[in-house]
C-alpha positions in Angstrom: 0.0 0.0 0.0 1.2 3.5 -0.9 0.8 5.8 2.1 -0.9 9.1 1.3 -0.9 12.5 3.0 -3.5 15.1 2.0 -3.1 18.7 2.8 -5.9 21.2 2.8 -7.9 18.4 4.4 -10.7 20.7 5.6 -11.6 22.2 2.2 -14.0 20.9 -0.4 -11.3 19.4 -2.5 -9.4 18.0 0.5 -12.4 16.2 1.8 -13.1 14.8 -1.7 -9.4 13.7 -1.9 -9.7 11.8 1.4 -12.7 10.0 0.1 -11.0 9.2 -3.2 -8.0 7.7 -1.3 -10.3 5.6 0.9 -11.8 4.2 -2.4 -8.5 3.2 -4.0 -7.4 -0.4 -3.3 -3.7 0.4 -3.5 -3.7 3.5 -1.4 -4.0 4.3 2.3 -4.5 7.7 4.0 -2.0 8.0 6.7 -1.7 11.8 7.2 -4.0 14.9 6.9 -3.0 18.5 7.3 -4.6 22.0 7.6 -3.5 25.6 8.3 -2.2 26.3 11.8 -5.3 28.4 12.7 -7.8 25.9 11.3 -10.7 24.8 13.7 -10.5 21.3 12.5 -7.0 20.5 13.9 -7.2 17.4 16.0 -10.3 16.1 14.2 -10.3 12.6 12.6 -9.9 12.9 8.9 -12.3 10.1 8.1 -15.1 11.7 10.1 -14.3 15.0 8.4 -14.9 13.5 5.0 -18.1 11.8 6.2 -16.6 8.3 6.0 -16.4 7.4 9.7 -13.3 7.3 11.9 -10.1 6.2 10.3 -7.6 7.2 13.0 -5.8 9.9 11.0 -5.7 13.1 13.0 -5.6 16.5 11.3 -2.3 18.3 12.1 -0.8 21.6 11.0 2.9 20.9 10.5 4.2 18.7 7.7 7.3 18.0 9.7 5.2 16.1 12.3 4.2 13.5 9.7 7.2 13.1 7.5 7.8 9.6 8.5 4.1 8.7 7.9 3.6 9.0 4.2 5.0 8.2 0.8 3.2 10.7 -1.5 1.8 14.1 -0.5 -1.3 15.3 -2.5 -1.5 19.1 -2.5 -4.3 21.1 -4.0 -4.0 24.2 -1.7 -2.5 27.5 -2.3 0.7 28.5 -4.2 2.9 29.7 -1.3 1.9 26.7 0.9 2.5 24.2 -2.0 5.9 25.8 -2.8 7.0 25.3 0.8 5.7 21.8 0.9 7.5 21.0 -2.3 10.8 22.0 -0.7 10.2 19.9 2.3 9.2 16.9 0.3 12.4 17.3 -1.8 14.5 17.5 1.2 13.1 14.3 2.6 12.5 12.2 -0.5 8.7 12.4 -0.3 6.8 12.1 -3.6 4.2 14.7 -4.5 1.1 15.2 -6.5 0.5 18.9 -7.2 -3.0 20.3 -8.2 -2.5 23.8 -7.1 -2.7 26.6 -9.7 -2.0 30.3 -9.7 1.8 30.1 -9.0 3.9 33.3 -9.5 7.2 32.7 -11.3 9.3 32.3 -8.1 6.8 29.8 -6.6 6.5 27.7 -9.8 10.4 27.5 -10.1 10.5 26.3 -6.5 7.9 23.6 -7.1 9.6 22.6 -10.4 13.0 22.5 -8.7 11.8 19.9 -6.3 11.6 17.5 -9.2 15.4 17.4 -9.3 15.4 15.6 -6.0 12.1 13.7 -5.8 9.2 12.4 -8.0 6.6 15.0 -8.8 3.3 14.9 -10.8 2.1 18.3 -11.7 -1.0 19.2 -13.6 -3.4 22.1 -14.0 -6.2 19.5 -14.1 -6.2 15.9 -12.9 -9.5 15.0 -14.6 -9.1 12.0 -17.0 -11.7 13.6 -19.3 -9.9 17.1 -19.3 -6.6 15.3 -20.2 -8.3 13.6 -23.0 -9.5 17.0 -24.1 -5.9 18.4 -24.0 -5.1 15.6 -26.5 -8.1 16.4 -28.7 -7.4 20.2 -28.7 -3.9 19.6 -29.9 -5.1 17.4 -32.8 -7.8 20.0 -33.7 -5.3 22.9 -33.7 -2.9 21.1 -35.9 -5.6 20.0 -38.3 -7.5 23.2 -38.5 -4.4 25.3 -38.5 -4.4 29.1 -39.0 -7.8 29.1 -40.8 -9.9 29.4 -37.6 -10.4 31.8 -34.8 -9.8 30.2 -31.3 -11.6 31.2 -28.2 -11.4 29.6 -24.6 -14.3 29.9 -22.3 -14.1 28.8 -18.7 -16.5 29.0 -15.7 -15.9 28.3 -12.0 -17.4 28.9 -8.6 -17.5 32.3 -7.0 -14.7 31.5 -4.6 -12.0 30.7 -7.2 -9.2 33.2 -6.7 -7.2 32.9 -10.0 -8.4 33.7 -13.5 -8.3 32.4 -16.1 -8.1 29.0 -14.6 -5.0 26.9 -14.8 -6.8 24.5 -17.0 -7.8 27.2 -19.5 -4.2 28.5 -19.6 -3.0 24.9 -20.4 -5.4 24.7 -23.2 -4.2 28.0 -24.6 -0.7 26.8 -24.3 -1.5 23.6 -26.1 -3.1 25.5 -29.0 -0.1 28.1 -29.0 2.5 25.4 -29.2 0.6 23.5 -31.9 0.4 26.6 -34.1 3.8 27.9 -33.4 2.6 30.9 -31.6 3.8 32.7 -28.4 0.9 32.6 -26.0 2.2 35.7 -24.2 2.0 37.7 -27.4 -1.4 36.5 -28.7 -3.5 35.9 -25.7 -6.4 38.3 -25.1 -8.0 38.2 -21.6 -11.4 39.6 -22.0 -12.6 42.4 -24.3 -14.3 45.8 -23.6 -15.0 48.9 -25.6 -14.1 49.6 -29.2 -11.6 46.8 -29.6 -11.4 46.8 -33.4 -11.5 43.8 -35.5 -10.0 40.5 -34.3 -6.5 39.7 -35.0 -6.1 36.4 -37.0 -3.5 35.0 -34.5 -5.4 35.9 -31.3 -6.2 33.2 -28.7 -9.0 34.7 -26.6 -10.0 33.8 -23.0 -13.4 34.4 -21.4 -13.8 33.9 -17.6 -17.1 33.4 -15.6 -17.1 33.2 -11.7 -20.6 32.3 -10.3 -22.3 30.2 -7.7 -21.0 26.7 -7.2 -19.9 25.8 -10.7 -17.3 23.0 -10.3 -15.5 23.7 -13.6 -16.5 24.2 -17.3 -14.0 24.6 -20.2 -14.8 25.0 -24.0 -12.3 25.6 -26.7 -13.9 27.0 -29.9 -12.4 26.7 -33.4 -14.5 28.9 -35.6 -14.2 29.3 -39.3 -16.5 30.6 -42.0 -19.5 28.4 -42.1 -18.6 26.0 -39.4 -17.1 25.7 -35.9 -15.7 22.9 -33.7 -16.2 23.0 -30.0 -14.4 20.8 -27.6 -15.9 20.9 -24.1 -15.5 19.3 -20.7 -18.0 20.0 -17.8 -17.2 18.7 -14.3 -20.3 18.1 -12.1 -18.2 16.9 -9.1 -14.7 17.5 -7.6 -14.5 13.7 -7.4 -13.4 13.8 -11.1 -10.3 15.6 -10.1 -9.7 13.7 -7.0 -9.9 10.3 -8.8 -7.3 11.4 -11.2 -5.1 12.7 -8.4 -5.1 9.5 -6.5 -4.5 7.6 -9.7 -1.4 9.8 -10.3 -0.3 9.1 -6.6 -0.6 5.3 -7.2 1.3 5.6 -10.5 4.2 7.6 -8.9 4.8 4.7 -6.5 7.5 3.0 -8.6 8.8 6.1 -10.5 12.2 7.7 -10.2 12.8 11.3 -9.4 11.6 13.7 -12.1 8.7 15.9 -13.2 5.7 14.2 -14.7 2.1 15.2 -15.6 -1.3 13.6 -16.0 -0.6 12.9 -19.7 2.3 10.7 -18.6 0.0 9.0 -16.1 -2.7 8.2 -18.8 -0.1 7.3 -21.5 -1.1 10.0 -23.7 2.3 11.2 -24.6 
């Protein structure tokens, strides 16, 4: 059994991850963490996730449980994830990273951890989304420069980064396929007299409302027809199942940086 630690255990994603680990035959939850000021410190993680007691008590300090897990699953916040990656690298602990919204320094810190330990990092761990990544690359290469490309995404009102990491990944996939520099061609929202659309633009539109788990659509629009590749998540369990699948996959992998495309054999 691969021993799993989940950080951000009290959040919606953290509780879903705890449930997903419990449902995986080859994984065992052995540590759960939350912020130092959290009201759930000392609570049984199984009860927190509505599964009944499992004997894993929520703690605040990763140092306390370094001997208790093999893989840390982290879907928290950029600064916390960067610090956790450094600690995991120092102690040879593997890591699954689903956090998005890193600044340049934080991302470099997380990626640097892969030089010392095994790390799987993805903007989205849903199997369906990763299949869409593959389809988007195919569509961009087949349709080429003859289409206008727009990326629309929607998430719940509490999401703090925009566009979503998944939308940005989709944009990067399209840009790479077409030989474009995303930093130069991305347009993040439009307002006022914008003028006609540039041919090489990759547009992004963002919605934040209610409890939307996550919707993404890439539109390839030409004269007379359009192709749309969409994924709509109705439950965080789709992301959690992918994350625990990645954690199990990492068990026998050497140090290095991997992503969900590696896990699914799509590369």
